Biopython code that builds the backbone (N, CA, C, O; Angstrom):
import numpy as np
from Bio.PDB.StructureBuilder import StructureBuilder

atoms = [
    (1, "UNK", "N", (59.974, 39.895, 17.384)),
    (1, "UNK", "CA", (59.555, 38.768, 16.580)),
    (1, "UNK", "C", (59.470, 38.874, 15.198)),
    (1, "UNK", "O", (58.762, 39.727, 14.663)),
    (2, "UNK", "N", (60.283, 37.899, 14.448)),
    (2, "UNK", "CA", (60.163, 37.840, 13.218)),
    (2, "UNK", "C", (58.968, 37.595, 12.537)),
    (2, "UNK", "O", (58.329, 36.614, 12.918)),
    (3, "UNK", "N", (58.490, 38.307, 11.555)),
    (3, "UNK", "CA", (57.319, 38.087, 10.942)),
    (3, "UNK", "C", (57.463, 37.148, 9.598)),
    (3, "UNK", "O", (56.873, 37.362, 8.539)),
    (4, "UNK", "N", (58.342, 36.096, 9.852)),
    (4, "UNK", "CA", (58.684, 35.534, 8.730)),
    (4, "UNK", "C", (57.785, 34.284, 8.482)),
    (4, "UNK", "O", (58.375, 33.217, 8.319)),
    (5, "UNK", "N", (56.540, 34.296, 8.440)),
    (5, "UNK", "CA", (55.761, 32.803, 8.611)),
    (5, "UNK", "C", (56.354, 31.620, 7.521)),
    (5, "UNK", "O", (57.074, 31.744, 6.530)),
    (6, "UNK", "N", (55.830, 30.617, 8.050)),
    (6, "UNK", "CA", (56.034, 29.346, 7.202)),
    (6, "UNK", "C", (54.716, 28.519, 6.749)),
    (6, "UNK", "O", (53.688, 28.612, 7.419)),
    (7, "UNK", "N", (54.773, 27.760, 5.666)),
    (7, "UNK", "CA", (53.754, 27.123, 5.400)),
    (7, "UNK", "C", (53.372, 26.187, 6.482)),
    (7, "UNK", "O", (54.281, 25.445, 6.855)),
    (8, "UNK", "N", (52.163, 26.054, 7.098)),
    (8, "UNK", "CA", (51.780, 25.161, 8.101)),
    (8, "UNK", "C", (51.706, 25.657, 9.393)),
    (8, "UNK", "O", (51.357, 24.980, 10.360)),
    (9, "UNK", "N", (52.092, 27.063, 9.438)),
    (9, "UNK", "CA", (51.979, 27.806, 10.783)),
    (9, "UNK", "C", (50.819, 28.094, 10.905)),
    (9, "UNK", "O", (50.079, 28.323, 9.949)),
    (10, "UNK", "N", (50.381, 28.136, 12.436)),
    (10, "UNK", "CA", (49.186, 28.995, 12.749)),
    (10, "UNK", "C", (49.641, 30.207, 13.336)),
    (10, "UNK", "O", (50.706, 30.279, 13.951)),
    (11, "UNK", "N", (48.746, 31.306, 13.138)),
    (11, "UNK", "CA", (49.244, 32.754, 13.610)),
    (11, "UNK", "C", (48.244, 33.377, 14.122)),
    (11, "UNK", "O", (47.128, 32.980, 13.788)),
    (12, "UNK", "N", (48.332, 34.347, 14.927)),
    (12, "UNK", "CA", (47.131, 35.371, 15.354)),
    (12, "UNK", "C", (47.320, 36.524, 14.397)),
    (12, "UNK", "O", (48.378, 37.011, 13.997)),
    (13, "UNK", "N", (46.084, 36.856, 14.114)),
    (13, "UNK", "CA", (45.963, 37.758, 12.965)),
    (13, "UNK", "C", (44.988, 38.808, 13.263)),
    (13, "UNK", "O", (43.799, 38.502, 13.360)),
    (14, "UNK", "N", (45.366, 39.989, 13.413)),
    (14, "UNK", "CA", (44.798, 41.193, 13.663)),
    (14, "UNK", "C", (43.962, 41.287, 12.134)),
    (14, "UNK", "O", (44.577, 41.468, 11.084)),
    (15, "UNK", "N", (42.663, 41.154, 12.191)),
    (15, "UNK", "CA", (41.889, 41.202, 11.004)),
    (15, "UNK", "C", (41.239, 42.655, 10.938)),
    (15, "UNK", "O", (40.577, 42.942, 9.941)),
    (16, "UNK", "N", (41.389, 43.493, 11.867)),
    (16, "UNK", "CA", (40.692, 45.054, 11.882)),
    (16, "UNK", "C", (41.566, 45.871, 11.272)),
    (16, "UNK", "O", (42.775, 45.847, 11.502)),
    (17, "UNK", "N", (41.033, 46.601, 10.502)),
    (17, "UNK", "CA", (39.528, 46.996, 10.529)),
    (17, "UNK", "C", (38.924, 45.881, 9.348)),
    (17, "UNK", "O", (39.638, 45.667, 8.368)),
    (18, "UNK", "N", (37.906, 45.344, 9.439)),
    (18, "UNK", "CA", (36.999, 44.467, 8.727)),
    (18, "UNK", "C", (36.065, 45.224, 7.805)),
    (18, "UNK", "O", (35.723, 46.352, 8.160)),
    (19, "UNK", "N", (35.648, 44.770, 6.749)),
    (19, "UNK", "CA", (34.560, 45.398, 5.977)),
    (19, "UNK", "C", (33.461, 44.300, 5.847)),
    (19, "UNK", "O", (33.587, 43.078, 5.775)),
    (20, "UNK", "N", (32.372, 45.068, 5.838)),
    (20, "UNK", "CA", (30.964, 44.011, 5.650)),
    (20, "UNK", "C", (31.222, 42.748, 6.427)),
    (20, "UNK", "O", (31.593, 42.860, 7.596)),
    (21, "UNK", "N", (31.073, 41.637, 5.929)),
    (21, "UNK", "CA", (31.165, 40.051, 6.641)),
    (21, "UNK", "C", (32.445, 39.724, 7.005)),
    (21, "UNK", "O", (32.595, 38.695, 7.664)),
    (22, "UNK", "N", (33.384, 40.377, 6.718)),
    (22, "UNK", "CA", (34.843, 40.125, 6.777)),
    (22, "UNK", "C", (35.017, 39.968, 8.289)),
    (22, "UNK", "O", (34.369, 40.531, 9.171)),
    (23, "UNK", "N", (36.023, 39.087, 8.415)),
    (23, "UNK", "CA", (36.661, 38.686, 9.769)),
    (23, "UNK", "C", (37.027, 40.130, 10.801)),
    (23, "UNK", "O", (37.429, 41.111, 10.175)),
    (24, "UNK", "N", (36.938, 40.227, 11.844)),
    (24, "UNK", "CA", (37.164, 41.622, 12.808)),
    (24, "UNK", "C", (37.809, 41.043, 13.885)),
    (24, "UNK", "O", (37.326, 39.963, 14.227)),
    (25, "UNK", "N", (38.903, 41.500, 14.618)),
    (25, "UNK", "CA", (39.374, 41.544, 15.856)),
    (25, "UNK", "C", (40.321, 40.565, 15.360)),
    (25, "UNK", "O", (40.540, 40.334, 14.171)),
    (26, "UNK", "N", (40.977, 39.896, 16.561)),
    (26, "UNK", "CA", (42.279, 39.060, 16.602)),
    (26, "UNK", "C", (41.800, 37.442, 16.176)),
    (26, "UNK", "O", (40.973, 36.825, 16.847)),
    (27, "UNK", "N", (42.343, 36.978, 15.172)),
    (27, "UNK", "CA", (41.775, 35.245, 15.275)),
    (27, "UNK", "C", (42.800, 34.626, 14.631)),
    (27, "UNK", "O", (43.633, 35.191, 13.923)),
    (28, "UNK", "N", (42.729, 33.257, 14.920)),
    (28, "UNK", "CA", (43.934, 32.577, 14.315)),
    (28, "UNK", "C", (43.750, 32.311, 12.738)),
    (28, "UNK", "O", (42.602, 32.388, 12.298)),
    (29, "UNK", "N", (44.599, 32.062, 12.029)),
    (29, "UNK", "CA", (44.539, 31.578, 10.705)),
    (29, "UNK", "C", (45.905, 30.822, 10.284)),
    (29, "UNK", "O", (46.942, 30.996, 10.923)),
    (30, "UNK", "N", (45.832, 30.014, 9.220)),
    (30, "UNK", "CA", (46.642, 29.082, 8.991)),
    (30, "UNK", "C", (47.288, 29.351, 7.605)),
    (30, "UNK", "O", (46.665, 29.369, 6.543)),
    (31, "UNK", "N", (48.850, 29.594, 7.782)),
    (31, "UNK", "CA", (49.650, 29.894, 6.527)),
    (31, "UNK", "C", (49.427, 28.905, 5.434)),
    (31, "UNK", "O", (49.463, 27.740, 5.831)),
    (32, "UNK", "N", (49.234, 29.046, 4.330)),
    (32, "UNK", "CA", (49.349, 28.078, 3.350)),
    (32, "UNK", "C", (50.055, 28.407, 2.204)),
    (32, "UNK", "O", (50.065, 27.619, 1.259)),
    (33, "UNK", "N", (50.756, 29.656, 2.150)),
    (33, "UNK", "CA", (51.638, 30.226, 1.063)),
    (33, "UNK", "C", (53.037, 29.479, 1.199)),
    (33, "UNK", "O", (53.573, 29.209, 2.274)),
    (34, "UNK", "N", (53.557, 29.181, -0.106)),
    (34, "UNK", "CA", (54.922, 28.306, -0.230)),
    (34, "UNK", "C", (55.896, 29.423, 0.445)),
    (34, "UNK", "O", (55.846, 30.652, 0.389)),
    (35, "UNK", "N", (56.919, 28.430, 1.187)),
    (35, "UNK", "CA", (57.943, 29.246, 2.112)),
    (35, "UNK", "C", (58.941, 29.798, 1.237)),
    (35, "UNK", "O", (59.807, 30.491, 1.771)),
    (36, "UNK", "N", (58.994, 29.585, -0.278)),
    (36, "UNK", "CA", (59.700, 30.609, -1.182)),
    (36, "UNK", "C", (59.202, 32.138, -1.147)),
    (36, "UNK", "O", (59.999, 33.077, -1.140)),
    (37, "UNK", "N", (57.932, 32.282, -1.129)),
    (37, "UNK", "CA", (57.336, 33.461, -0.786)),
    (37, "UNK", "C", (57.412, 33.853, 0.556)),
    (37, "UNK", "O", (57.956, 34.905, 0.890)),
    (38, "UNK", "N", (56.967, 33.172, 1.242)),
    (38, "UNK", "CA", (57.147, 33.837, 2.816)),
    (38, "UNK", "C", (58.379, 34.233, 3.120)),
    (38, "UNK", "O", (58.415, 35.265, 3.791)),
    (39, "UNK", "N", (59.542, 33.684, 2.810)),
    (39, "UNK", "CA", (61.045, 34.084, 3.156)),
    (39, "UNK", "C", (61.547, 35.202, 2.400)),
    (39, "UNK", "O", (62.550, 35.819, 2.758)),
    (40, "UNK", "N", (60.838, 35.504, 1.290)),
    (40, "UNK", "CA", (61.441, 36.417, 0.336)),
    (40, "UNK", "C", (61.085, 37.812, 0.837)),
    (40, "UNK", "O", (59.951, 38.279, 0.734)),
    (41, "UNK", "N", (62.287, 38.557, 1.475)),
    (41, "UNK", "CA", (62.060, 39.884, 1.862)),
    (41, "UNK", "C", (61.548, 41.023, 1.318)),
    (41, "UNK", "O", (61.246, 42.053, 1.920)),
    (42, "UNK", "N", (61.436, 40.724, -0.200)),
    (42, "UNK", "CA", (60.758, 41.738, -1.195)),
    (42, "UNK", "C", (59.175, 41.599, -1.211)),
    (42, "UNK", "O", (58.445, 42.502, -1.620)),
    (43, "UNK", "N", (58.680, 40.288, -0.690)),
    (43, "UNK", "CA", (57.275, 40.113, -0.723)),
    (43, "UNK", "C", (56.671, 40.508, 0.641)),
    (43, "UNK", "O", (56.993, 39.778, 1.578)),
    (44, "UNK", "N", (55.980, 41.377, 0.863)),
    (44, "UNK", "CA", (55.231, 41.602, 2.217)),
    (44, "UNK", "C", (53.970, 40.901, 2.336)),
    (44, "UNK", "O", (53.286, 41.341, 3.260)),
    (45, "UNK", "N", (53.523, 40.079, 1.778)),
    (45, "UNK", "CA", (52.178, 39.628, 1.970)),
    (45, "UNK", "C", (52.220, 38.101, 2.092)),
    (45, "UNK", "O", (53.193, 37.499, 1.637)),
    (46, "UNK", "N", (51.326, 37.517, 2.616)),
    (46, "UNK", "CA", (51.320, 36.008, 2.944)),
    (46, "UNK", "C", (49.811, 35.243, 2.292)),
    (46, "UNK", "O", (48.941, 36.023, 1.905)),
    (47, "UNK", "N", (49.609, 34.110, 2.215)),
    (47, "UNK", "CA", (48.436, 33.693, 1.781)),
    (47, "UNK", "C", (47.817, 32.736, 3.107)),
    (47, "UNK", "O", (48.409, 31.739, 3.519)),
    (48, "UNK", "N", (46.693, 33.175, 3.601)),
    (48, "UNK", "CA", (46.116, 32.438, 4.954)),
    (48, "UNK", "C", (44.948, 31.730, 4.609)),
    (48, "UNK", "O", (44.463, 31.956, 3.500)),
    (49, "UNK", "N", (44.397, 30.895, 5.375)),
    (49, "UNK", "CA", (42.982, 30.321, 5.666)),
    (49, "UNK", "C", (42.579, 30.693, 6.975)),
    (49, "UNK", "O", (43.365, 30.478, 7.898)),
    (50, "UNK", "N", (41.413, 31.247, 7.214)),
    (50, "UNK", "CA", (40.806, 31.577, 8.250)),
    (50, "UNK", "C", (40.558, 30.202, 9.086)),
    (50, "UNK", "O", (40.348, 29.089, 8.605)),
    (51, "UNK", "N", (40.645, 30.608, 10.632)),
    (51, "UNK", "CA", (40.376, 29.248, 11.493)),
    (51, "UNK", "C", (39.365, 29.862, 12.479)),
    (51, "UNK", "O", (39.596, 30.899, 13.102)),
    (52, "UNK", "N", (38.155, 29.103, 12.583)),
    (52, "UNK", "CA", (37.095, 29.347, 13.849)),
    (52, "UNK", "C", (36.843, 28.039, 14.735)),
    (52, "UNK", "O", (37.244, 26.889, 14.554)),
    (53, "UNK", "N", (36.087, 28.556, 15.705)),
    (53, "UNK", "CA", (35.812, 27.436, 16.533)),
    (53, "UNK", "C", (34.367, 26.824, 15.996)),
    (53, "UNK", "O", (33.875, 25.812, 16.493)),
    (54, "UNK", "N", (33.839, 27.465, 15.067)),
    (54, "UNK", "CA", (32.449, 27.098, 14.432)),
    (54, "UNK", "C", (32.723, 26.508, 13.065)),
    (54, "UNK", "O", (33.294, 27.166, 12.195)),
    (55, "UNK", "N", (32.390, 25.492, 12.915)),
    (55, "UNK", "CA", (32.329, 24.781, 11.529)),
    (55, "UNK", "C", (31.141, 24.105, 11.065)),
    (55, "UNK", "O", (30.124, 23.921, 11.734)),
    (56, "UNK", "N", (31.340, 23.752, 9.887)),
    (56, "UNK", "CA", (30.188, 22.783, 9.191)),
    (56, "UNK", "C", (30.530, 21.478, 8.625)),
    (56, "UNK", "O", (31.641, 21.335, 8.114)),
    (57, "UNK", "N", (29.580, 20.377, 8.666)),
    (57, "UNK", "CA", (30.243, 19.059, 7.945)),
    (57, "UNK", "C", (29.971, 19.213, 6.726)),
    (57, "UNK", "O", (29.030, 18.723, 6.101)),
    (58, "UNK", "N", (31.040, 20.108, 6.253)),
    (58, "UNK", "CA", (31.063, 20.023, 4.641)),
    (58, "UNK", "C", (32.531, 19.590, 4.426)),
    (58, "UNK", "O", (33.346, 19.662, 5.346)),
    (59, "UNK", "N", (32.902, 19.071, 3.002)),
    (59, "UNK", "CA", (34.373, 19.113, 2.872)),
    (59, "UNK", "C", (35.417, 19.933, 2.618)),
    (59, "UNK", "O", (36.470, 19.493, 2.157)),
    (60, "UNK", "N", (35.255, 21.020, 2.852)),
    (60, "UNK", "CA", (36.052, 22.014, 2.907)),
    (60, "UNK", "C", (36.243, 22.895, 3.957)),
    (60, "UNK", "O", (36.649, 24.048, 3.812)),
    (61, "UNK", "N", (35.923, 22.310, 5.147)),
    (61, "UNK", "CA", (36.213, 22.573, 6.594)),
    (61, "UNK", "C", (36.802, 21.533, 7.363)),
    (61, "UNK", "O", (36.167, 20.542, 7.724)),
    (62, "UNK", "N", (37.988, 21.730, 7.620)),
    (62, "UNK", "CA", (38.818, 20.676, 8.066)),
    (62, "UNK", "C", (39.200, 21.014, 9.695)),
    (62, "UNK", "O", (39.973, 21.895, 10.072)),
    (63, "UNK", "N", (38.391, 20.005, 10.605)),
    (63, "UNK", "CA", (38.370, 19.912, 11.961)),
    (63, "UNK", "C", (39.517, 19.374, 12.549)),
    (63, "UNK", "O", (39.980, 18.258, 12.313)),
    (64, "UNK", "N", (40.058, 20.396, 13.500)),
    (64, "UNK", "CA", (41.359, 19.973, 14.079)),
    (64, "UNK", "C", (41.295, 19.921, 15.652)),
    (64, "UNK", "O", (40.710, 20.786, 16.304)),
    (65, "UNK", "N", (41.823, 19.036, 16.112)),
    (65, "UNK", "CA", (41.798, 18.888, 17.818)),
    (65, "UNK", "C", (42.870, 19.819, 18.179)),
    (65, "UNK", "O", (43.660, 20.157, 17.297)),
    (66, "UNK", "N", (43.010, 20.342, 19.543)),
    (66, "UNK", "CA", (43.905, 21.176, 19.974)),
    (66, "UNK", "C", (44.800, 20.335, 20.669)),
    (66, "UNK", "O", (44.447, 19.635, 21.619)),
    (67, "UNK", "N", (46.132, 20.392, 20.150)),
    (67, "UNK", "CA", (47.472, 19.751, 20.478)),
    (67, "UNK", "C", (48.595, 20.597, 21.042)),
    (67, "UNK", "O", (48.782, 21.702, 20.534)),
    (68, "UNK", "N", (49.298, 20.221, 21.959)),
    (68, "UNK", "CA", (50.470, 21.156, 22.146)),
    (68, "UNK", "C", (51.458, 21.632, 20.834)),
    (68, "UNK", "O", (52.147, 22.652, 20.863)),
    (69, "UNK", "N", (51.395, 20.804, 19.819)),
    (69, "UNK", "CA", (52.221, 21.130, 18.637)),
    (69, "UNK", "C", (51.167, 22.047, 18.140)),
    (69, "UNK", "O", (51.758, 23.046, 17.730)),
    (70, "UNK", "N", (50.012, 22.172, 17.997)),
    (70, "UNK", "CA", (49.294, 23.199, 16.831)),
    (70, "UNK", "C", (48.890, 24.440, 17.831)),
    (70, "UNK", "O", (48.327, 25.414, 17.330)),
    (71, "UNK", "N", (49.150, 24.417, 19.136)),
    (71, "UNK", "CA", (48.830, 25.681, 20.188)),
    (71, "UNK", "C", (47.233, 26.016, 20.170)),
    (71, "UNK", "O", (46.807, 27.032, 20.719)),
    (72, "UNK", "N", (46.410, 25.120, 19.522)),
    (72, "UNK", "CA", (45.115, 25.651, 19.652)),
    (72, "UNK", "C", (44.354, 25.501, 20.824)),
    (72, "UNK", "O", (44.755, 24.560, 21.508)),
    (73, "UNK", "N", (43.200, 26.230, 21.381)),
    (73, "UNK", "CA", (42.864, 25.821, 22.897)),
    (73, "UNK", "C", (41.687, 25.187, 22.506)),
    (73, "UNK", "O", (41.208, 24.674, 23.518)),
    (74, "UNK", "N", (41.038, 24.986, 21.605)),
    (74, "UNK", "CA", (39.679, 24.112, 21.415)),
    (74, "UNK", "C", (39.714, 23.327, 20.062)),
    (74, "UNK", "O", (40.549, 23.341, 19.158)),
    (75, "UNK", "N", (38.626, 22.688, 20.201)),
    (75, "UNK", "CA", (38.420, 21.917, 18.517)),
    (75, "UNK", "C", (38.038, 23.306, 17.460)),
    (75, "UNK", "O", (37.151, 24.115, 17.733)),
    (76, "UNK", "N", (38.695, 23.356, 16.523)),
    (76, "UNK", "CA", (38.871, 24.410, 15.681)),
    (76, "UNK", "C", (38.639, 23.944, 13.760)),
    (76, "UNK", "O", (39.193, 22.985, 13.223)),
    (77, "UNK", "N", (38.102, 24.503, 13.367)),
    (77, "UNK", "CA", (37.875, 24.181, 12.083)),
    (77, "UNK", "C", (38.751, 25.480, 11.022)),
    (77, "UNK", "O", (38.635, 26.704, 11.083)),
    (78, "UNK", "N", (39.494, 24.751, 10.227)),
    (78, "UNK", "CA", (40.172, 25.437, 9.221)),
    (78, "UNK", "C", (39.065, 25.501, 7.782)),
    (78, "UNK", "O", (38.655, 24.595, 7.057)),
    (79, "UNK", "N", (38.882, 26.607, 7.773)),
    (79, "UNK", "CA", (37.891, 27.254, 6.691)),
    (79, "UNK", "C", (38.631, 27.399, 5.178)),
    (79, "UNK", "O", (39.129, 28.458, 4.798)),
    (80, "UNK", "N", (38.619, 26.007, 4.281)),
    (80, "UNK", "CA", (39.318, 25.956, 3.266)),
    (80, "UNK", "C", (38.843, 27.133, 2.139)),
    (80, "UNK", "O", (39.563, 27.586, 1.248)),
    (81, "UNK", "N", (37.551, 27.473, 2.398)),
    (81, "UNK", "CA", (37.030, 28.245, 1.252)),
    (81, "UNK", "C", (37.119, 29.717, 1.368)),
    (81, "UNK", "O", (36.528, 30.489, 0.613)),
    (82, "UNK", "N", (38.080, 30.162, 2.600)),
    (82, "UNK", "CA", (38.294, 31.235, 2.996)),
    (82, "UNK", "C", (39.749, 31.624, 2.625)),
    (82, "UNK", "O", (40.556, 31.819, 3.534)),
    (83, "UNK", "N", (40.083, 31.732, 1.436)),
    (83, "UNK", "CA", (41.654, 31.777, 1.112)),
    (83, "UNK", "C", (41.817, 33.332, 1.066)),
    (83, "UNK", "O", (41.043, 34.029, 0.410)),
    (84, "UNK", "N", (42.749, 33.792, 1.714)),
    (84, "UNK", "CA", (43.180, 35.190, 1.943)),
    (84, "UNK", "C", (44.499, 35.679, 1.585)),
    (84, "UNK", "O", (45.429, 34.975, 1.979)),
    (85, "UNK", "N", (44.803, 36.754, 0.909)),
    (85, "UNK", "CA", (45.996, 37.326, 0.886)),
    (85, "UNK", "C", (45.920, 38.660, 1.978)),
    (85, "UNK", "O", (45.093, 39.571, 2.024)),
    (86, "UNK", "N", (47.046, 38.410, 2.778)),
    (86, "UNK", "CA", (46.935, 39.577, 3.645)),
    (86, "UNK", "C", (48.493, 39.857, 3.767)),
    (86, "UNK", "O", (49.360, 39.077, 3.371)),
    (87, "UNK", "N", (48.755, 41.261, 4.458)),
    (87, "UNK", "CA", (49.929, 41.823, 4.935)),
    (87, "UNK", "C", (50.465, 41.002, 6.092)),
    (87, "UNK", "O", (49.700, 40.590, 6.964)),
    (88, "UNK", "N", (51.728, 40.765, 6.112)),
    (88, "UNK", "CA", (52.519, 40.109, 7.027)),
    (88, "UNK", "C", (52.432, 40.681, 8.317)),
    (88, "UNK", "O", (52.587, 40.054, 9.365)),
    (89, "UNK", "N", (52.092, 42.310, 8.180)),
    (89, "UNK", "CA", (51.965, 42.991, 9.389)),
    (89, "UNK", "C", (50.735, 42.768, 10.255)),
    (89, "UNK", "O", (50.654, 43.162, 11.419)),
    (90, "UNK", "N", (49.925, 42.205, 9.699)),
    (90, "UNK", "CA", (48.537, 41.616, 10.473)),
    (90, "UNK", "C", (48.836, 40.455, 11.282)),
    (90, "UNK", "O", (48.104, 40.183, 12.234)),
    (91, "UNK", "N", (49.860, 39.729, 10.989)),
    (91, "UNK", "CA", (50.324, 38.718, 12.053)),
    (91, "UNK", "C", (50.912, 39.404, 13.303)),
    (91, "UNK", "O", (51.751, 40.304, 13.273)),
    (92, "UNK", "N", (50.288, 38.788, 14.552)),
    (92, "UNK", "CA", (50.913, 39.339, 15.861)),
    (92, "UNK", "C", (51.501, 38.431, 16.697)),
    (92, "UNK", "O", (52.197, 38.744, 17.662)),
    (93, "UNK", "N", (51.173, 37.019, 16.265)),
    (93, "UNK", "CA", (52.034, 36.020, 17.042)),
    (93, "UNK", "C", (51.709, 34.481, 16.729)),
    (93, "UNK", "O", (50.580, 34.001, 16.634)),
    (94, "UNK", "N", (52.840, 33.855, 16.600)),
    (94, "UNK", "CA", (52.741, 32.375, 16.123)),
    (94, "UNK", "C", (51.815, 31.469, 17.271)),
    (94, "UNK", "O", (51.791, 31.716, 18.477)),
    (95, "UNK", "N", (51.343, 30.774, 16.840)),
    (95, "UNK", "CA", (50.472, 29.838, 17.669)),
    (95, "UNK", "C", (51.015, 28.738, 17.742)),
    (95, "UNK", "O", (51.326, 28.360, 18.872)),
    (96, "UNK", "N", (51.258, 28.018, 16.792)),
    (96, "UNK", "CA", (51.808, 26.635, 16.727)),
    (96, "UNK", "C", (52.050, 26.210, 15.100)),
    (96, "UNK", "O", (51.963, 27.016, 14.174)),
    (97, "UNK", "N", (52.340, 24.914, 14.968)),
    (97, "UNK", "CA", (52.280, 24.275, 13.784)),
    (97, "UNK", "C", (51.359, 23.128, 13.505)),
    (97, "UNK", "O", (51.396, 22.106, 14.190)),
    (98, "UNK", "N", (50.431, 23.312, 12.378)),
    (98, "UNK", "CA", (49.463, 22.215, 12.101)),
    (98, "UNK", "C", (50.256, 20.982, 11.888)),
    (98, "UNK", "O", (51.337, 21.100, 11.311)),
    (99, "UNK", "N", (49.815, 19.685, 12.324)),
    (99, "UNK", "CA", (50.200, 18.459, 12.338)),
    (99, "UNK", "C", (50.250, 18.269, 10.394)),
    (99, "UNK", "O", (49.600, 18.944, 9.595)),
    (100, "UNK", "N", (50.954, 17.465, 10.164)),
    (100, "UNK", "CA", (51.145, 17.017, 8.792)),
    (100, "UNK", "C", (49.901, 16.423, 8.266)),
    (100, "UNK", "O", (49.425, 16.798, 7.195)),
    (101, "UNK", "N", (49.334, 15.454, 9.037)),
    (101, "UNK", "CA", (47.795, 14.778, 8.582)),
    (101, "UNK", "C", (46.512, 15.935, 8.364)),
    (101, "UNK", "O", (45.672, 15.892, 7.466)),
    (102, "UNK", "N", (46.597, 16.749, 9.216)),
    (102, "UNK", "CA", (45.956, 18.186, 8.595)),
    (102, "UNK", "C", (46.098, 18.727, 7.786)),
    (102, "UNK", "O", (45.120, 18.903, 7.058)),
    (103, "UNK", "N", (47.289, 19.272, 7.446)),
    (103, "UNK", "CA", (47.755, 20.166, 6.382)),
    (103, "UNK", "C", (47.309, 19.437, 4.975)),
    (103, "UNK", "O", (46.683, 20.085, 4.137)),
    (104, "UNK", "N", (47.690, 17.945, 4.737)),
    (104, "UNK", "CA", (47.461, 17.104, 3.945)),
    (104, "UNK", "C", (45.759, 17.433, 3.759)),
    (104, "UNK", "O", (45.236, 17.730, 2.685)),
    (105, "UNK", "N", (45.123, 17.316, 4.932)),
    (105, "UNK", "CA", (43.697, 17.161, 4.590)),
    (105, "UNK", "C", (43.010, 18.872, 4.148)),
    (105, "UNK", "O", (41.933, 19.135, 3.614)),
    (106, "UNK", "N", (43.968, 19.688, 4.553)),
    (106, "UNK", "CA", (43.702, 20.859, 3.895)),
    (106, "UNK", "C", (44.189, 21.026, 2.520)),
    (106, "UNK", "O", (43.566, 21.823, 1.818)),
    (107, "UNK", "N", (44.998, 20.532, 2.113)),
    (107, "UNK", "CA", (45.482, 20.565, 0.586)),
    (107, "UNK", "C", (44.179, 19.749, 0.050)),
    (107, "UNK", "O", (43.455, 20.487, -0.618)),
    (108, "UNK", "N", (43.829, 18.789, 0.136)),
    (108, "UNK", "CA", (42.881, 18.047, -0.352)),
    (108, "UNK", "C", (41.363, 19.197, -0.509)),
    (108, "UNK", "O", (40.690, 19.216, -1.539)),
    (109, "UNK", "N", (41.149, 19.796, 0.329)),
    (109, "UNK", "CA", (40.059, 20.386, 0.557)),
    (109, "UNK", "C", (40.206, 21.700, -0.209)),
    (109, "UNK", "O", (39.212, 22.271, -0.657)),
    (110, "UNK", "N", (41.416, 22.174, -0.359)),
    (110, "UNK", "CA", (41.323, 23.519, -1.382)),
    (110, "UNK", "C", (41.410, 23.004, -2.541)),
    (110, "UNK", "O", (41.047, 23.725, -3.470)),
    (111, "UNK", "N", (41.969, 21.448, -2.905)),
    (111, "UNK", "CA", (41.542, 21.350, -4.380)),
    (111, "UNK", "C", (40.030, 21.416, -4.768)),
    (111, "UNK", "O", (39.620, 21.910, -5.818)),
    (112, "UNK", "N", (39.237, 20.849, -3.778)),
    (112, "UNK", "CA", (37.705, 20.739, -3.828)),
    (112, "UNK", "C", (37.294, 22.206, -4.134)),
    (112, "UNK", "O", (36.604, 22.436, -5.128)),
    (113, "UNK", "N", (37.715, 23.242, -3.276)),
    (113, "UNK", "CA", (37.304, 24.404, -3.533)),
    (113, "UNK", "C", (37.639, 25.108, -4.788)),
    (113, "UNK", "O", (36.977, 26.025, -5.275)),
    (114, "UNK", "N", (38.468, 24.720, -5.154)),
    (114, "UNK", "CA", (39.144, 25.388, -6.488)),
    (114, "UNK", "C", (38.984, 24.793, -7.828)),
    (114, "UNK", "O", (39.301, 25.227, -8.936)),
    (115, "UNK", "N", (38.258, 23.387, -7.361)),
    (115, "UNK", "CA", (38.209, 22.566, -8.685)),
    (115, "UNK", "C", (39.374, 22.508, -9.628)),
    (115, "UNK", "O", (39.261, 22.663, -10.843)),
    (116, "UNK", "N", (40.660, 22.242, -8.907)),
    (116, "UNK", "CA", (41.594, 21.973, -9.495)),
    (116, "UNK", "C", (42.239, 20.613, -9.685)),
    (116, "UNK", "O", (43.262, 20.504, -10.362)),
]
sb = StructureBuilder()
sb.init_structure("model")
sb.init_model(0)
sb.init_chain("A")
sb.init_seg("    ")
for serial, (resi, resn, name, xyz) in enumerate(atoms, 1):
    if name == "N":
        sb.init_residue(resn, " ", resi, " ")
    sb.init_atom(name, np.array(xyz, "f"), 0.0, 1.0, " ", f" {name:<3s}", serial, name[0])
structure = sb.get_structure()
């Protein structure tokens, strides 16, 4: 399987080995890096946000209901404060594609988190 993720895709990520309070095990993540970098064969990394079934009522957690398109199995939260650069080798399997409305919410939440 190709490990050429595209912006807006949800992927299973192998976070192990984690350090301290970092994610561990295989968990979902949302790719937020531009496709110009994702599809560049000379760039081995991508930028993701963590996804969890546990979230809080804060403006930087985007709640996403499961759909056939996004492939999530239950209500999940995209944690827009957890912006991580990872090796594409950590990507294990594509889950689905986040709906445009949620990707727009993610963009607004990232703007809040980074104060830009």
